[in-house]
C-alpha positions as a printed Julia matrix, in Angstrom:
379×3 Matrix{Float64}:
   1.64   88.46  142.23
   2.24   89.83  138.75
   1.3    93.54  138.38
   0.89   95.35  135.15
   0.7    99.16  135.48
  -0.42  101.22  132.53
   0.12  104.95  133.09
   0.0   108.17  131.39
   3.29  109.27  132.83
   6.33  107.64  134.52
   9.94  108.25  135.12
  11.89  110.35  134.24
   9.03  112.69  134.3
   8.42  114.31  137.79
   4.93  115.07  139.07
   2.57  113.59  141.89
   1.43  110.54  139.8
   4.94  109.6   138.89
   6.02  110.05  142.62
   3.18  107.72  143.77
   3.81  105.14  141.09
   7.5   105.21  141.61
   7.47  104.36  145.14
   4.7   101.86  144.65
   6.89   99.97  142.19
   9.79   99.94  144.33
   7.88   98.73  147.17
   6.12   95.94  145.18
   9.5    94.72  143.89
  11.01   94.81  147.16
   8.32   92.55  148.41
   8.95   90.01  145.48
   6.26   90.99  143.3
   6.77   91.08  139.47
   6.03   94.39  138.03
   5.7    95.68  134.45
   5.08   99.26  133.64
   3.62  100.28  130.36
   4.11  104.22  129.75
   5.01  106.68  127.23
   8.54  105.91  125.73
  10.96  108.25  127.41
  13.89  106.13  127.1
  13.6   104.16  130.52
  13.33  100.28  130.22
  13.78   99.26  133.73
  13.09  100.77  137.27
  14.15   99.09  140.53
  13.7    95.67  139.07
  10.45   96.35  137.06
  10.37   96.08  133.33
   9.28   99.45  131.75
   7.76   99.11  128.28
   7.71  102.3   126.42
   4.92  103.13  123.8
   5.88  106.09  121.27
   4.41  109.37  122.64
   3.15  112.4   120.43
   2.71  116.05  121.16
  -0.98  117.26  121.62
  -1.97  120.65  120.26
  -3.47  121.94  123.54
  -0.53  120.85  125.89
   2.55  121.19  123.87
   5.23  121.22  126.62
   4.57  117.58  127.55
   4.15  114.41  125.23
   1.53  111.9   125.76
   0.81  108.42  124.22
  -2.61  107.86  122.54
  -4.58  104.59  123.04
  -2.51  101.97  121.42
  -3.58   98.27  120.35
  -0.27   97.04  121.02
  -0.85   97.26  124.8
  -3.4    94.41  124.6
  -0.54   92.03  123.16
   1.95   93.2   125.62
  -0.52   92.46  128.52
  -1.37   89.1   127.13
   2.21   88.1   126.96
   2.86   89.2   130.55
  -0.25   87.18  132.13
  -0.64   89.48  134.98
  -2.79   88.85  138.09
  -3.91   92.49  138.04
  -3.98   95.37  135.74
  -3.7    98.83  137.26
  -4.81  101.65  134.78
  -3.49  104.92  136.19
  -5.81  107.78  134.83
  -7.26  105.82  131.94
  -8.04  108.46  129.49
  -5.27  107.85  126.71
  -2.76  105.22  126.95
  -3.96  103.89  130.26
  -7.33  103.35  128.75
  -5.8   100.8   126.37
  -4.78   98.83  129.65
  -8.23   99.04  130.88
  -9.84   97.71  127.59
  -7.24   95.17  127.49
  -7.87   93.95  130.91
 -11.6    93.74  130.23
 -11.0    91.83  126.94
  -8.59   89.33  128.66
 -10.89   89.04  131.69
  -8.15   90.12  134.16
  -8.89   91.94  137.36
  -8.78   95.75  136.75
  -8.04   98.64  139.31
  -8.28  102.26  137.75
  -7.01  105.41  139.75
  -7.92  108.96  139.19
  -5.2   111.39  139.75
  -5.55  114.63  137.47
  -8.92  116.35  137.43
  -9.07  116.99  133.74
 -12.53  118.6   133.57
 -11.55  121.17  136.03
  -8.33  121.87  134.22
 -10.26  122.55  131.03
 -12.08  125.46  132.82
  -8.71  127.22  132.98
  -7.72  126.37  129.32
 -10.81  128.48  128.12
 -10.51  127.43  124.53
 -11.18  123.72  125.53
 -14.15  124.06  127.94
 -16.45  122.96  125.07
 -14.94  119.44  125.45
 -15.87  118.87  129.09
 -19.0   116.76  128.44
 -16.87  114.44  126.2
 -14.18  114.09  128.74
 -16.58  113.2   131.58
 -18.22  110.63  129.18
 -14.89  109.19  128.61
 -13.95  109.15  132.34
 -17.17  107.35  133.34
 -16.83  104.74  130.39
 -13.39  103.84  131.25
 -13.69  103.66  135.06
 -16.96  101.67  134.64
 -14.6    98.84  133.37
 -12.8    98.6   136.65
 -13.48   96.15  139.54
 -12.2    98.68  141.88
 -11.63  102.59  141.36
  -9.5   104.73  143.55
  -9.42  108.52  144.24
  -6.78  110.33  145.94
  -9.0   112.35  148.27
 -12.35  112.07  149.99
 -13.67  115.24  148.21
 -12.54  113.86  144.84
 -14.18  110.67  145.58
 -17.47  112.49  146.28
 -17.31  114.37  143.09
 -16.57  111.22  141.06
 -19.5   109.45  142.88
 -21.87  112.4   141.77
 -20.94  111.65  138.1
 -21.84  108.08  138.46
 -18.45  106.46  139.01
 -18.83  103.27  141.32
 -16.66  100.92  143.54
 -14.61  104.03  144.6
 -12.14  104.06  147.52
  -9.51  106.48  148.66
  -5.99  105.58  148.62
  -3.57  106.75  151.34
  -1.11  109.49  150.67
   2.48  109.22  151.32
   5.8   111.3   151.68
   9.48  110.5   152.23
  10.24  111.89  155.53
  13.92  111.3   155.22
  14.31  113.27  151.87
  12.11  116.22  153.07
  13.42  117.29  156.49
  14.0   120.38  158.5
  17.65  119.56  158.91
  18.21  120.54  155.28
  17.72  124.39  155.98
  20.52  126.34  154.76
  21.61  129.97  155.17
  23.12  129.79  151.58
  19.88  128.55  150.06
  17.88  131.19  151.75
  20.25  133.81  150.64
  19.72  132.64  147.15
  15.95  132.14  147.15
  15.45  135.65  148.68
  17.65  137.32  146.02
  20.07  138.41  148.89
  17.31  139.48  151.19
  17.27  136.6   153.92
  15.5   138.93  156.41
  12.25  138.93  154.29
   9.57  136.46  154.74
  10.36  133.65  152.27
   7.58  131.97  150.51
   8.35  128.88  148.29
   6.14  127.36  145.73
   7.21  124.0   144.23
   5.57  122.27  141.21
   5.02  122.36  137.44
   4.54  125.78  136.08
   0.99  125.44  134.47
  -2.01  127.44  134.5
  -3.87  125.02  136.73
  -1.52  125.69  139.49
  -3.01  129.18  139.81
   0.47  130.71  140.59
  -0.67  134.11  138.92
  -3.08  134.6   141.73
  -0.13  135.44  144.09
   1.01  138.39  141.88
  -1.19  141.22  143.56
   0.36  140.16  147.0
   3.69  141.36  145.85
   2.55  144.93  145.08
   1.17  145.27  148.47
   4.02  143.78  150.62
   7.66  144.51  150.74
   8.28  142.04  153.55
   7.76  139.01  151.24
  10.09  137.32  148.88
   8.68  134.48  146.61
  10.58  131.54  145.11
   8.91  129.76  142.36
  10.62  126.41  141.92
  10.05  124.35  138.91
   9.46  124.38  135.2
   6.68  124.13  132.74
   4.64  125.66  129.95
   3.58  128.74  131.86
   7.01  129.75  133.05
   7.78  132.5   130.51
   4.37  134.19  131.23
   4.91  133.98  134.93
   8.43  135.54  134.63
   6.83  138.32  132.62
   4.0   138.7   135.06
   6.28  138.67  138.18
   8.96  140.94  136.61
   9.96  143.83  138.98
   8.87  141.88  142.21
  10.71  140.02  144.83
  10.22  136.82  142.88
  12.9   134.38  142.0
  12.59  131.4   139.37
  15.34  129.07  140.14
  14.12  126.49  137.71
  13.75  122.76  138.31
  15.2   121.22  141.44
  15.51  117.67  142.73
  17.11  115.8   145.54
  18.96  117.46  148.39
  18.83  120.83  146.57
  14.96  120.72  146.64
  14.85  119.49  150.2
  17.03  122.59  151.02
  14.82  124.83  149.13
  11.74  123.6   151.26
  13.36  123.67  154.51
  15.1   127.17  154.12
  11.79  128.84  153.64
   9.27  130.4   156.02
   6.33  128.78  154.31
   5.17  126.8   151.47
   2.37  128.5   149.49
  -0.13  126.47  147.54
  -2.53  128.59  145.56
  -4.26  125.79  143.42
  -7.84  124.76  144.05
  -7.89  122.15  141.35
  -5.65  119.46  142.67
  -6.99  116.04  143.44
  -4.79  115.93  146.43
  -1.44  117.96  146.13
   1.25  115.56  147.53
   3.59  118.31  147.58
   1.82  119.81  150.5
   3.03  116.78  152.48
   6.62  117.48  151.29
   6.28  121.0   152.65
   5.03  119.75  155.98
   7.78  117.09  156.16
  10.23  119.92  155.67
   8.6   121.57  158.93
   6.95  124.37  156.89
   3.71  126.02  157.51
   1.75  125.48  154.45
  -0.31  128.55  153.32
  -2.98  127.05  151.14
  -6.14  128.12  149.27
  -9.09  126.38  150.63
 -10.33  123.52  148.54
 -11.73  120.08  149.61
  -8.44  118.07  148.94
  -6.45  120.83  150.77
  -8.6   120.86  153.86
  -8.27  117.11  154.26
  -4.47  117.77  154.78
  -4.2   121.25  156.26
  -6.04  122.11  159.48
  -6.08  125.99  159.83
  -3.99  127.37  162.7
  -2.87  123.87  163.67
  -0.4   122.5   160.92
  -1.01  125.05  158.27
  -2.79  128.27  157.38
  -5.73  128.54  154.97
  -6.97  131.38  152.86
  -9.75  131.86  150.4
  -8.74  131.68  146.81
  -9.11  134.85  145.09
  -9.46  136.99  148.37
  -6.17  138.99  148.82
  -7.28  140.12  152.36
  -7.71  136.5   153.29
  -4.16  135.74  151.9
  -2.81  138.61  153.71
  -4.39  137.7   157.09
  -2.72  134.26  156.65
   0.67  135.7   155.93
   0.26  138.13  158.83
  -0.31  135.14  161.3
   3.12  133.94  160.28
   4.59  136.77  162.03
   3.66  135.36  165.36
   6.7   133.26  166.47
   4.84  131.15  168.8
   2.2   130.14  166.28
   4.81  129.76  163.58
   6.93  127.27  165.77
   3.61  125.41  166.85
   2.72  124.93  163.35
   6.13  123.79  162.13
   6.16  121.06  164.97
   2.53  120.03  164.14
   3.35  119.88  160.28
   6.22  117.72  160.83
   4.34  115.33  163.17
   1.53  115.03  160.52
   3.85  114.16  157.77
   5.49  111.44  159.94
   2.11  109.53  159.93
   2.47  108.95  156.09
   5.18  106.66  154.62
   5.3   105.52  151.07
   5.58  102.03  152.49
   2.25  102.29  154.03
   0.7   104.0   151.17
   1.93  101.3   148.6
   0.92   98.42  150.96
  -2.68  100.07  150.98
  -2.52   99.97  147.16
  -1.6    96.23  147.38
  -4.58   95.75  149.44
  -6.88   97.4   146.78
  -5.38   95.14  144.13
  -6.3    92.07  146.22
  -9.69   93.55  146.7
 -10.09   93.89  142.9
  -8.85   90.31  142.33
 -11.37   88.96  144.98
 -14.33   90.98  143.39
 -13.46   89.99  139.93
 -13.48   86.27  141.04
 -16.79   86.69  142.66
 -18.3    88.48  139.65
 -16.95   85.89  137.2
 -18.64   83.04  139.35
 -21.96   84.91  139.26
 -21.5    85.49  135.5
 -20.96   89.15  135.65
């Protein structure tokens, strides 16, 4: 089929949405589908045989570290010229909303997917909480255009349904179990990330350094414990504030990593720590599991869909320092730690990107069929 994907973010950017879409595009073209991606213009014109059409981005005042593309009328003409069988609007709030409206205008089957929980993020950026009702209105309006809507977790699906979004399904998650693997553990990387103290319990966080990741909630732990070293891998708008906040503690900021260096950072740690309770899924959790790491994660609906406490990871209550300490203390049990490592790797091996992308293709087919039925009925 001919697939048009309109997204707020794509390569060379790095985040969970890009990871999912990148693997999907690669799978679709390998299977012989023709794919066009419409995304903010970051200099990429092709990816794995798919055409990438860039639309000029702008910098928004409330999120200056990253550029976005506003709704743009040229998307309609681009989609019309491509004649797709399906339009996939990934997070239709800015640029992707133009894809959603173009699909409706051209009577093309539409699938919309929800990846970033913007209303919850606005709670963390206090100056913007007043805008939540307008954001919810926009989310509901744009997703109402779709034949099929996708969420990334069951708990997110339930919340979206409570806000009136219909025709919702949950798309399968995925991970590259060859890229992320325990075999990439390295004494040299452990020495580096612990600041020369490899005997300490090494916790690693990997992700964009932004307020919604709630990394700052780990700071009190480092005042209480001298047995822990923390490596905060990544970059983002909150990095300078975090570096100031964690100054004087056993914390290292090695910056952005990718490829085998990132795989080694994961595999060389004792645990992957995930303090955020705002994520719609947190694909990075599966990357930690694939690396054979116990995931120490704050309890949230999406997190508990991936982590079973004491089996393939350890859970704690966000904001409860005693709960976090209890989880870290359990890592001191060698038998439990090894059991969790084995179970985490086994859990990750259930989820390939090929299967996740094939799952997405099935939802495309479902949207096309639903659109045809609706058209025949005069809907």
